[in-house]
N, C-alpha and C positions, 0 to 999 in steps of 0.2 A: 186764358192767362191775362193777368193785368199788366199793363205797361206803365212805367213811371219814368220821368225825366231824371237823368243823373249827370252830374258835372264832374269832369276830371280836372283837378287843380294841382297846386304846387305843394309838395311835402315840406317838412322842416329843412331837409337838405336834399338838393338835387344831385344826381349822379349820372355821369356820362361814361362811355366806354370807348377806348381806342380799338379800331378794327383795321389792321393792315398798316404797314409802314415800310421803311427800308429793312426792317427786321422780320417781317412776316407778311403773308398773303391775307387778303380779305376773306373772312368767313361769313357765309350767308346768315341772314337774320333768323331764319327758321331754326337753324341749329343752336344759335345763341339763345333764342327765346326758350327752347325746350330745356337747354342746359341750366339756365339761370332762373327761369320761372317767371320773369317779368320783363317788359320793355324798359329801356332807359329813357332819360330825358332826351339825350342826343347820342349819336354815334359819331366818333371822331375819325375823319379820313385825312390822309397826309399826301399832298401832291405838290408839284413844282411847275413853274412856268418861266422858261428861259427861251423865248421865241427867236432871239438873235443868234443863238448858238447853232453851229452847223449840225450837231448831233441831234438836236431837239426835233421832233418829240419822242425820240427813242429814250428808253431808260438808260441812264449813262453807264451804270455798271454792266449792263448787257452789251452795249456798244464797245466798251473799253474793258472787256473781261480779261484781257491779257496785259493790261497796264500794270506797271509797278506801283502798287498802292499799298500803303501801310496804315492808313487811317480811313475810317468810314467816309469822311468828308473831303478826301483828297482829289476827288474827280473835278472836272471843269464846272459842273453844276451838281446840285444836291441829288443824292441817290434815292429820291422818292419816285413813286409812280408819276407819270407826266400828265398834266392837264391837257385834254384833247380838244377843249372848246376854244373860244376866242375867235379872232378874225381868221377866216379860212378853215376853221375847225368844225367839229361836229359835237352835238350833244347826244349822239347815239353810242358813245363810247365812254370810257372812264373820265371823270368820276361819276358821271350822271347815271350810269347803269346801277351803280351802288347806292347813289343818293335816292333813286326811286325805290330800291329794295328797302332801304331804311325807313322811308316815309310810309310805304305801304304797311309796314309793321308797327305804325303808331309811334314813331320816334322822329325827333328833329335831326337835322344834319349840322354837324360842326366841322366845317372844312378848313383844314390848315393848308395854306398855300404860300410857299416861298416864291417870290416874284422878283424878276430882274427889275431893280429900281429905275432902270432907264426905259422902261416900257412907256409908250405914248398914251395920251389920254384916249385915243381911239381904241387901243388895245384894252385898256382898263374898262372902258365903257362896254365893250363887247363882253367882257367877263361878267360885269354887273347884269347885263341883259340875259346872259346865260342862266344866272342864278334866280332871276325874278320869279319863275313859276314854282319854286321849291319852298314856298311858305316861309314860316318864321325860323329861318336857319341862321347860323352864325358863320362868319369867316374870320379865321385867325391869320392875319397877314404878317409874314416875315417874323416868325416867333423867335424867342431867345435872341432878340435883336442886339443885345449888348455883348454877345459872344463874338467869336472870331472864326467859327467853323463853317457856317453856311456861306454859300457862294455870294449871296447878295451883300455880305459884309466886305467882300473884296472888290466890289464894283462901285461903292459909294462911301462917303464918310458917314459916321454915325448920325450926325445932324441931318444929312440928306436922307438917310433911312427913316428917321423919325418924321421928317417933313413929307416923305413919300407916303408913309402910313396915313398921315392926316389928310393928304390930298386924295388918296384912294378912298378913304372913308367918305369924303365929300361926294365923290362920284357914286359910291354905293348908295348913299342917302338919296341922291337925286334919281338914279336909274333903277334901284332895287330897294326901296325904303322898308321893305319887309325883312331885310337882312341886317343883322347886327354885326359890327366889327369888334374883334377881340384883340387887345394889345397884350403882348407878352414881351416885356422889356426888362429894365433894371429893377432889382429888388433892394430892400433896405437890409443891410448886413448888421449883425449884432454890434452894438456900440456906436453905430453911425446914425446920423440924423437924416441925411439925404439918400435918395435912391441912387443906384449906379447910373451914371450918365444922365442924371435928371435934367440938366439944362438942355442937352442935345435932344432929349425925347419929350420935352415939355409940351410941344404942340400935339404930339401923338397921344400923350396922357389926357390932354383936354379933349381931343377929338373922339377917342374910343367910346363905344357904347358899353363895353365890358372890359374890366381889368383882370389880368391873370398873371400868374407866375408858373414856371415849370420848376419843380423842386422834388427831386428824388431823395428818398430816405437812404438809399444806397444805390450806387451806379458803377458799372464796369464800362467806362467809355472806350476802353481799348478793344472791346469786342467788335468783330470776330477775329481780330488779327493777333491776339495773344490770349493767354489763359490767366485768369485772376488767381495768383498764388501768393502766399504770405511773403511779405517783403517787396512786393511789386508796387508800381507807382501809376498804374492806369485805372485805378478804381478807388472808391472811398465809401465809407459808411458814416452817417451823420446822426446826431441826436434828434430823436423824433420831436421832442418839445421845441427844440430850436427851429426845426423845419416849420412847425406850426407858427411860431412867433415871427418868423421872417414874413410869412404871408400876412399876418395880422398887422405887422409894422408897415409893410408896403401899402396895404390898403389905407392905413391911417395917414401915411405921408402923401399919397396921391390925393386923398380927400382934403388934406390941409392946403396943398399947393393949388388945387383947382377950386376950392370952396364948394365942392359938389360931391355927390356920392354916386357910384355906379355899382352894378353887381360885380362881385369879386370871386374868382375861381382859382383853383389849382388846375391848370389845363393839361398837365402831365404829372402823374403821381404814381409811384410804386417804390418798392425796395427790390433791388436786383438780387435774385437768387444766386448769381455768380459770386456775390460778395457775402451774403448772409446765410446761404443755404436755404432749403425749402421751408423749414419750420420757422426760423426767425423772420423770413419774408412775410409770412402770414401774421406773425405776432406783432410786427411793426405796423402793419396796416390797421390791425385792431387797436393798437395803442394810440395811433393818431385819431381814429374815430372816437375813442373814449375821451381824449383830450378835447376834441371839438364839442362833444355833448356836454361835458362838465363845464366848459367855458362859455356855454351858450353862444357858440360861434355863429348861429343863424342871425345874430344881430348885425353882423358885418359880412358874413361869408355865405355864398350861394351854394357851393358844392365843389366836387372835384371830378376829374376825368382819370379813370384808372387806365394806365398804359401797360399792357394792352390785352386783348382776349387771347390770342395765340401768337407765340413768339418763337423765333428760331433759337434764341438764347433763353435766358431765364427771367425775362421781364413780362411773362404772360401768366394768365390764369391756367393756360395750357402751354406745354412745350410742343412745338411742331415735330412730329415724328420725322427723323432724318431720312427714313426710307420712303415716306409718303407724305407730301405736304398737305394732303386732305385729311390727315389723321392728327388729332390732338391728344397729348398725354396730360391727363388731369394732374394739377399740382395742389398741395394742401391749401394754398391761398384761395383757390376757387371756392372751397367750402366756406372759408371765412368770409370772403367777399359776398357769396350768395346769402349768407345769414345776415350780413350787414344791410344789403340793399333790399332785403325783404322784411326788415324790421320796421316798426311803426315810424321811426324818424326819417326813413329814406323811401319807403314804399310809395308808389303813386297814390295821391289823395283823391278820394271820391266822396261825393255828397249827393244824397238822393233828394228828389223834389216831388212835384205834384204829378198826378196821373195824366197820361197822354193817350190819345187815340190814334189808330192808324188811319191814313198814312201819317207817319211821324218824321218830321224833318230833323236830321242830326247834323250838328255843326262840328267840323274839325278845324280848330284854330292851331293846335299844336299839342305837344305831349303834356303841357301843363295848363291848358285852357281849351277844353272841348266839352261839347254837350252830346250825350247819347241817351240810351234808354236802358232800363233795368227791369228784369222779370223776377218777381218774388218766387222762391222755390222752397217748399217745405220738405225737409229731409227727416225721415223716420229713424233711420239707422244706417250703418254702412251700406252704400249701394253696391250692387254687382254690375249694373249697367247704368251709365249716365251719358247720354249723347244728345246732341242738338243737330237738327236737320233743317236746312234752308232751301227755299224754293225760289229765292230772288238771286240777284247778281251782286249783292253787297260785298264790299271788302271790309272785314270786321276784325277788331281786336276785342277780346272778351276776358272777363275776370270772374272767377268764382272761388270762394274759400282761399283767397290769396294767390291763386295760380292763374296766369294769363295764357291765352290761346290766340291763335291767328286763324282766320278763315279767308282764303282767297276766293274770288268770284267763281273759280272753276271747281272748288271743293263743294261737296254735297253735304256730308255728315262729318261732324267733328266729335271725337271721343273725348269727354271731359273727365274720365275716371282718374287720370293722374293727379287731379286736384285733391284726391282723397287717399292717396297711397301713403302719405307721411304721418297719418294719425287716424285713430278710430273715432267714429261718431257713436257715442254710447247712449245717447238719449235724443229724442226728437228736437229739432232746431229749425229755425228759419234763416235762409240765406237769400242773396240776390245774385242773379247772373247779369253782369253789367256788360253792355255792348256799345262800342264806339266805331265810327266809320271814317277812317282816314282815306285819302284818295287812292283808288285802285291803280291808277297809273303812276302814282308817286308824285304827281304834279297837280297844282291847283288849276282851276278852269276859268279862263278869262271871261267866259260868257255868263258867269254866275253873278255879276254885279260889281259895283264899285269897290267892294271889299275883297275881291277875288284873290288878291295876293296874300291876304291875311287869313282868310277863311275859306274852307271848302264845305259844300253842303251835299248831303245825300238823303233821299227820302226812302224810308223803309215802308214798303207797300204791303208785304205779307208777313204774318206772324210765323216765326220759326216754330218747329215742333220739338218738344223735349220728350225723350224716352228715359224714364227713371224706374228701375226695377231693383228689388231687394233680394232676389233669389237667382240661382243659376237657372238657365233654360231647362236643363235636365239635371236632376239630382242623382 
């Protein structure tokens, strides 16, 4: 079999996926990959860090489960999973266990972290050092910062929160320069020129590596303490075009006041099925994507984060089974989303190159900048058996016929037949099996050279074996 070099690059639109929050548990990446058929640019995790609170690091809703609470954010600190790292902490617990799972599967990490703005430099430096081994990840610090629901907004002025973001960004840039900071603050409302609290957050806008807004097309913010019923006031539905225009206007304003341009994202996006029902939820997501494409949004817009994979309410591609949190109930939006992210405009972009010989060095920079190998495969007709067997200890993500697979170092043979279940091959054709090697531990290796924090290297020593057959073993 001939080996060629292949590059994994950026598509027209990037897409990230939320996985776990105050509304749902983390779902492992093997399940998500099999369900959706491809890895994401990044997986979004949500955590909090309030080290001065006596209840921390326990999750606050579990410690205060008998408290008289009528709103999701009425606890002393935010009801996210708690960040177990930092001074006196450990990286053998959350969120690091999940961050490793994400990176092993060929995706970057987008960590949302609400932080007590009174944290010391020593505490912030410890967080930055925790994140250094995890490659080209992103950290979204104190998101929805112009709101009043998160605990950090009750512990400092908005100006102090903006300046805290800018200062934390300086620390990240010094101690973990491979990590990009994401600002989610004020947006520009229709008919207004300035963004919300623009003056208070000016330093943050200038400091951020990435700009973002959270903008749901429909949301039931009273969940889970009430039911969204007609005539209620704890939910809303918005015009999809206006949601898009808010993001576009916010980018334009940020660019005008900084004289610079940064990547722009919608860091939380969905329509709440509590408000829209299951069918309109899917239709609104499709409408937004159609607007993006027609408006050539890639000229200013990087992509969005779909919130989230599995939800206890109706903000997920799946609803968590109330009888068993490990079971998801598929929603119509899942099929719509799957079709969107596997389309040409969103699918991971790959480009073939010259021939290479074994041993072949493979570079993992991130989900949108990596170099692997590809194997040409000639397909005569619908296969009955198609599998690949490895004799090495490589940690691989692979793609053929638009379907992605994962191979852990402990796996021997991977069945690739599911890449052919959705359509028939009626005549002979040529395909390529593309293979990339993200770090098996989920972390980069400091011994690999000066660029270790940005790139991870693996050498494929042995050629995998492909079994391709067109008939049953016994007829």
